[in-house]
C-alpha positions in Angstrom: 0.0 0.0 0.0 1.4 3.4 -1.0 0.6 6.4 1.1 0.6 9.8 -0.5 2.9 12.5 0.9 -0.2 14.4 2.0 -1.4 11.4 4.0 2.1 10.8 5.3 2.3 14.4 6.5 -1.0 14.1 8.3 0.2 11.0 10.2 3.5 12.7 11.0 1.7 15.8 12.2 -0.5 13.8 14.5 2.5 12.2 16.0 4.5 15.4 16.2 1.6 17.2 17.9 1.8 14.9 20.9 5.6 15.2 21.2 5.4 18.9 20.7 2.9 19.3 23.5 5.1 17.3 25.9 8.2 19.3 24.9 6.2 22.6 25.3 5.1 21.6 28.8 8.6 20.8 29.8 10.8 23.2 27.9 8.5 26.0 26.9 7.0 26.9 23.5 10.1 28.6 22.1 12.5 25.8 22.8 10.0 23.1 21.7 9.4 24.9 18.4 13.2 25.3 17.8 13.8 21.6 18.5 11.0 20.5 16.2 12.1 22.8 13.5 15.7 21.6 13.6 14.6 18.0 13.4 12.3 18.6 10.4 15.0 20.6 8.6 17.5 17.8 9.1 15.0 15.1 7.9 14.2 17.2 4.8 17.8 17.6 3.9 18.3 13.8 4.2 15.2 13.2 2.1 16.5 15.6 -0.6 19.8 13.8 -0.7 18.1 10.5 -1.0 15.9 11.8 -3.9 18.9 13.1 -5.7 20.2 9.5 -5.8 17.2 8.6 -8.0 18.7 10.6 -10.9 21.9 10.2 -12.9 22.7 13.7 -11.6 20.6 16.4 -9.9 18.9 18.7 -12.3 15.9 21.1 -12.5 14.1 18.7 -14.8 14.5 15.8 -12.3 13.6 18.1 -9.4 10.4 19.2 -11.3 9.5 15.5 -11.8 9.8 14.9 -8.1 7.2 17.6 -7.5 4.6 15.3 -8.9 4.8 13.2 -5.7 3.8 16.2 -3.6 0.9 17.0 -5.8 -0.8 13.5 -5.5 -4.3 13.5 -4.0 -4.8 17.1 -5.3 -2.4 18.1 -2.5 -1.0 21.1 -4.4 -2.3 23.1 -7.3 0.5 24.9 -9.0 1.0 27.1 -12.0 4.5 26.9 -13.5 5.8 30.2 -14.5 9.3 29.2 -15.8 11.2 26.0 -16.1 14.5 25.7 -17.8 18.0 24.4 -17.0 18.6 26.9 -14.2 15.1 27.9 -13.0 11.9 26.3 -11.8 9.5 29.1 -10.8 5.9 28.3 -9.8 3.1 29.5 -7.6 1.1 27.2 -5.4 -2.5 28.3 -5.6 -4.0 25.7 -3.3 -2.2 23.8 -0.5 -4.0 21.0 1.1 -1.1 20.6 3.5 -1.9 23.9 5.0 -5.6 23.0 5.0 -4.8 19.7 6.8 -2.7 21.3 9.5 -5.4 23.9 10.2 -8.1 21.2 10.4 -5.9 19.3 12.9 -5.5 22.4 15.0 -1.9 22.8 14.0 -2.1 26.0 11.9 0.4 27.7 14.2 2.9 24.9 13.6 2.2 24.4 9.9 5.2 26.4 8.7 7.5 24.4 11.0 5.9 21.1 9.9 5.8 21.8 6.2 7.0 25.1 4.8 10.5 25.0 6.3 11.1 21.6 4.6 11.2 23.2 1.1 14.5 25.0 1.3 16.1 22.3 3.3 14.9 19.6 0.8 16.5 21.5 -2.1 19.8 22.0 -0.2 19.9 18.3 0.4 19.0 17.5 -3.2 21.7 19.7 -4.7 23.9 22.3 -2.9 23.9 24.3 -6.2 20.2 24.8 -5.8 18.5 27.6 -3.8 14.9 28.5 -3.0 13.6 32.0 -2.8 10.1 32.3 -1.4 8.6 35.5 0.1 5.1 34.3 0.9 3.1 31.2 1.7 -0.6 30.2 1.9 0.3 28.9 5.4 1.1 32.5 6.5 -2.1 33.8 5.1 -1.1 34.8 1.5 -3.2 34.0 -1.5 -0.4 31.8 -2.9 3.1 30.5 -2.3 5.8 31.8 -4.7 8.5 29.2 -5.2 11.6 30.4 -7.1 14.2 27.6 -7.4 17.5 28.5 -9.0 20.3 26.1 -9.8 23.8 27.5 -10.4 25.5 26.0 -13.5 
């Protein structure tokens, strides 16, 4: 049985919520959030590195193919603005990840659980790749603006 990334994130979030609540009670909200954030960034970097191994060499084209996994179950609706050898620019116009976290009462942690994975994932995938994003649906914007650049 294959689980979509959206469903996997829901399972992870339910588990993380319990751990986060215990850490908050013991360490305080600021420390608990920092610990959770560091752990998720590290895991995203490791996942990015593992995904890079699926291609002969990291590339924007392969990275864009990987995006299809995150879109399963209508999890993301995106509009691609530019895709070439050095750029992959798109806007997310619907994010069911954000919707799910809010439904679970985790809207406040959504950026930690999901959004901060994006830059870390691309760092792990290819150190030549960077992400610039100035807004997210999770933070209340109408869309997320992803701008990936890969240095030649």
